[in-house]
C-alpha positions in Angstrom: 162.0 -21.3 51.1 160.6 -23.9 51.2 157.7 -25.2 49.0 154.7 -27.2 48.2 153.3 -28.1 44.8 150.3 -29.4 44.2 147.7 -29.9 41.4 144.8 -27.2 40.7 141.7 -28.1 39.4 142.8 -28.0 35.5 145.2 -30.1 36.2 148.4 -27.6 36.4 151.1 -27.8 39.1 150.8 -25.1 41.4 153.2 -23.9 44.4 152.7 -23.3 47.7 155.3 -22.2 50.3 155.9 -24.7 53.2 154.2 -23.5 56.6 157.2 -25.6 58.0 159.4 -22.8 56.7 157.1 -19.4 57.7 158.5 -16.9 60.2 156.9 -14.1 61.7 157.8 -11.3 59.8 158.2 -12.8 56.6 156.5 -11.2 53.6 154.3 -14.1 51.1 153.3 -13.6 47.9 150.4 -15.7 46.8 149.7 -15.9 43.0 146.7 -17.3 42.3 145.2 -17.1 45.9 141.6 -18.0 44.3 138.8 -17.7 47.2 142.0 -17.1 49.9 141.9 -20.3 51.6 145.2 -21.0 52.3 146.6 -17.6 52.3 143.9 -16.9 55.3 145.3 -19.8 56.9 148.7 -19.0 56.3 147.7 -15.3 58.3 146.1 -17.1 61.0 149.3 -18.9 62.1 152.1 -16.7 61.3 152.6 -13.4 61.5 153.3 -12.7 58.0 152.5 -9.9 55.6 150.8 -11.8 53.1 149.3 -10.4 49.6 147.1 -12.7 47.7 147.0 -12.0 43.8 144.0 -13.5 41.2 143.1 -12.3 38.1 139.2 -13.2 39.0 137.6 -10.5 40.4 134.9 -12.5 42.0 137.6 -15.6 43.9 138.8 -12.0 45.0 135.3 -10.7 46.6 135.1 -14.1 48.0 138.5 -13.8 49.4 137.9 -10.7 51.1 134.2 -11.8 53.1 135.8 -15.2 53.7 139.1 -13.0 55.2 136.6 -10.0 56.9 136.9 -10.9 60.9 139.3 -13.6 61.1 141.5 -13.4 63.9 145.0 -13.1 62.3 148.0 -13.1 63.2 149.9 -11.3 59.9 148.3 -9.1 57.5 146.4 -9.8 54.8 145.9 -8.0 51.4 144.2 -9.5 48.3 144.5 -7.4 44.8 143.7 -8.3 41.3 146.3 -8.9 38.1 
């Protein structure tokens, strides 16, 4: 799968799947999903099964709140870890 790499706020490299390589029906794992913006957008655009994982419970709460009521083509779950 193609990936997009970028720096996070702490200057660490992060890698994300490239939307150009995603296909309906795929599974996506977003490790360090933060507030879930990227995960939500991918689940809006593609019929994927997406799991976002983060260690910060306050960010997971924000992600769940942002995802609530969004029109998603895929499924979206946020988990601590």
